[in-house]
C-alpha positions in Angstrom: 9.4 -17.9 -4.2 8.6 -20.9 -2.4 5.2 -22.4 -2.1 5.1 -21.6 1.8 6.2 -18.3 1.1 3.6 -17.6 -1.6 0.9 -19.4 0.6 1.9 -17.0 3.3 1.6 -13.8 1.2 -2.0 -15.1 0.1 -3.1 -15.8 3.5 -2.3 -12.1 4.6 -4.2 -10.7 1.6 -7.2 -13.0 2.5 -7.4 -11.8 5.9 -7.1 -8.0 5.0 -9.8 -8.6 1.9 -12.3 -6.1 1.9 -14.0 -7.1 -1.7 -17.4 -8.0 0.2 -18.1 -5.1 2.8 -21.2 -6.6 3.5 -19.7 -10.0 4.3 -17.1 -8.3 6.7 -19.5 -6.7 8.6 -21.6 -10.2 9.1 -18.8 -11.8 10.1 -17.9 -9.2 12.6 -21.1 -9.0 13.8 -21.5 -12.7 14.6 -18.3 -12.8 16.1 -19.6 -9.7 18.3 -23.0 -11.4 19.4 -21.6 -15.1 19.5 -23.3 -18.4 19.9 -24.5 -19.0 23.5 -22.1 -21.9 23.9 -19.1 -20.1 22.7 -20.0 -17.1 24.5 -16.5 -17.0 26.6 -14.2 -17.9 23.6 -12.8 -15.3 21.1 -14.2 -15.3 17.6 -12.0 -14.9 14.5 -14.5 -12.9 12.7 -12.5 -12.2 9.5 -11.8 -14.0 6.1 -10.8 -17.4 6.6 -7.5 -18.3 4.7 -6.5 -21.9 3.3 -5.1 -24.3 5.5 -2.3 -27.2 4.7 0.4 -28.6 3.3 2.5 -25.9 0.9 3.6 -28.9 -1.0 0.4 -30.3 -1.3 -0.6 -32.6 -4.2 -4.4 -32.8 -3.0 -6.4 -29.6 -2.7 -9.8 -29.4 -1.1 -12.6 -26.6 -2.0 -15.4 -26.4 0.0 -18.4 -23.9 0.4 -17.5 -21.2 2.8 -16.5 -20.8 6.7 -19.7 -21.6 9.0 -20.5 -18.7 11.1 -20.0 -20.4 14.3 -17.5 -22.8 12.9 -14.6 -21.4 10.8 -15.8 -17.9 11.4 -15.0 -18.5 15.1 -11.7 -20.4 14.7 -10.0 -18.9 11.8 -9.4 -22.3 10.2 -11.3 -24.2 7.6 -13.7 -26.7 8.6 -13.0 -26.3 12.2 -15.4 -25.9 15.0 -18.4 -27.5 13.6 -19.9 -30.5 12.8 -18.8 -30.5 9.1 -15.2 -30.5 10.2 -15.7 -33.5 12.6 -16.6 -35.6 9.4 -14.0 -34.3 7.5 -10.8 -34.2 9.6 -11.9 -37.8 10.9 -12.0 -38.9 7.0 -8.7 -37.2 6.2 -7.1 -38.8 9.3 -8.3 -42.4 8.3 -6.9 -41.8 5.0 -3.4 -40.6 6.1 -3.8 -37.0 5.3 -4.1 -35.7 8.7 -1.9 -36.2 11.8 -5.0 -36.6 14.0 -8.7 -37.2 14.0 -10.0 -34.4 16.4 -10.2 -30.7 15.5 -10.9 -28.0 17.6 -9.0 -24.5 17.0 -5.9 -23.2 15.2 -3.6 -24.3 18.1 -4.9 -28.0 18.3 -1.8 -29.4 16.6 -3.5 -30.4 13.4 -1.3 -30.8 10.5 -2.2 -32.0 7.1 -0.2 -34.1 4.7 0.2 -33.8 1.2 -3.2 -31.6 1.6 -4.6 -28.1 1.5 -8.2 -27.1 2.3 -9.7 -23.7 0.8 -13.2 -22.6 -0.2 -15.0 -21.1 -2.9 -15.7 -18.3 -0.6 -13.6 -17.2 2.2 -16.1 -15.3 4.6 -19.1 -16.6 6.2 -22.3 -15.8 4.2 -25.8 -15.3 5.9 -27.7 -18.4 5.7 -24.7 -20.2 4.5 -25.9 -18.9 1.0 -23.3 -17.1 -1.0 -24.4 -14.8 -3.8 -23.0 -15.1 -7.4 -21.2 -11.7 -7.1 -19.5 -12.8 -3.5 -18.2 -15.9 -5.3 -17.1 -14.0 -8.3 -15.4 -11.5 -6.0 -13.5 -14.3 -4.3 -12.1 -16.0 -7.2 -8.7 -14.2 -7.1 -7.8 -15.9 -3.6 -8.7 -19.4 -5.0 -6.8 -18.8 -8.1 -3.6 -17.6 -6.4 -3.9 -20.7 -4.2 -4.0 -23.1 -7.2 -1.0 -21.1 -8.9 1.0 -21.6 -5.4 0.7 -25.5 -5.6 3.4 -26.6 -8.3 2.7 -30.4 -7.1 -1.1 -30.3 -7.6 -2.5 -33.2 -8.9 -5.9 -34.0 -7.5 -8.7 -31.1 -6.7 -11.8 -32.4 -4.4 -14.9 -30.3 -4.7 -16.8 -30.6 -1.6 -20.6 -29.9 -2.4 -21.9 -28.8 -5.8 -20.6 -25.3 -5.2 -17.2 -26.0 -4.4 -16.8 -28.3 -7.3 -18.1 -25.8 -9.6 -15.9 -23.1 -8.0 -12.8 -25.6 -8.5 -13.5 -26.4 -11.8 -13.9 -22.8 -13.1 -10.9 -21.9 -11.3 -8.9 -24.6 -13.0 -10.2 -23.3 -16.3 -9.0 -20.1 -15.3 -5.6 -21.5 -14.4 -5.3 -22.6 -18.2 -6.7 -26.2 -17.8 -9.1 -27.9 -20.4 -11.8 -30.4 -19.6 -12.6 -32.9 -22.3 -16.1 -33.0 -21.0 -17.5 -30.6 -18.3 -18.3 -32.4 -14.8 -21.7 -32.8 -13.7 -21.9 -32.8 -9.9 -22.5 -36.5 -8.5 -21.1 -38.1 -5.5 -17.6 -39.3 -6.6 -18.0 -38.0 -10.3 -14.6 -37.2 -11.9 -13.0 -35.6 -14.7 -9.5 -34.9 -15.9 -8.1 -31.4 -17.0 -5.2 -31.1 -19.1 -2.8 -27.8 -19.9 0.5 -27.3 -21.7 2.6 -26.3 -18.6 3.3 -28.0 -15.7 1.6 -29.6 -13.4 0.1 -30.9 -16.8 -2.9 -33.1 -15.5 -5.0 -32.6 -12.8 -8.1 -34.7 -11.8 -11.1 -33.0 -10.6 -13.2 -35.6 -8.1 -16.7 -34.4 -6.7 -18.2 -35.4 -3.2 -21.0 -34.5 -1.3 -20.6 -32.1 1.3 -20.0 -33.2 5.1 -22.6 -31.0 6.1 -25.4 -31.9 8.8 -27.9 -31.7 6.3 -26.2 -34.5 4.3 -24.8 -36.6 7.2 -27.7 -36.6 9.4 -30.1 -38.0 6.8 -27.6 -40.4 5.4 -27.3 -38.8 2.0 -23.3 -38.9 2.7 -22.3 -41.7 5.2 -19.0 -42.4 6.4 -18.3 -45.2 4.1 -19.2 -43.0 1.1 -16.7 -40.4 2.4 -14.2 -43.0 3.0 -14.4 -44.1 -0.7 -13.8 -40.8 -1.9 -10.7 -40.6 -0.1 -9.5 -44.0 -1.5 -10.0 -42.9 -4.7 -7.6 -39.9 -4.2 -5.1 -42.1 -2.8 -5.3 -44.1 -5.9 -5.1 -41.1 -8.2 -2.0 -39.9 -6.4 -0.4 -43.1 -5.7 1.1 -43.7 -9.3 2.3 -40.1 -9.6 
């Protein structure tokens, strides 16, 4: 089965997932009530599948869909402030065909990149429980397995980075040292079967909490993707 066929099958399973009935109910309720500024627009209101290039060498792992962002649009990091920052950075680094994001029909295409998350449903208060993250692990595991060219995994935020590291370990990778979360920290993971080597890189999440306070600047974010480019170019 091709990578695209595998990811298409995973997408169908993600959208139909009922592992967390409480999250399905929460997402549906948010979609019913809506936010005032989006009152006239349809909401996705379901688990949000990964998005990007099935031949990606770079995978991004975020936290979870935003209640009125991805839970509304149905695409990771689309429809909220975090997505504004992320897709602009991806465009500047050559991983996206356009800097602006709006919805699933805006013509956005990712190059050599796939975006996923530790949790595929929007959690209340943007705070997933350990149990919810655990139930969602099979989806992230399947997405990693569907990327035969994977070389770099970028964790966005502490939860996304921890989820990415744990998923790589479950996929058979061994880390010489455990990555302690810090902006632009990285660790190499190796295994006996292809792809044999993956580098895990960490970044602050482009949330308003970080971008509005200067914890994460555009220059800092661009530096992460420049480093990712450096890791990919020799391969």
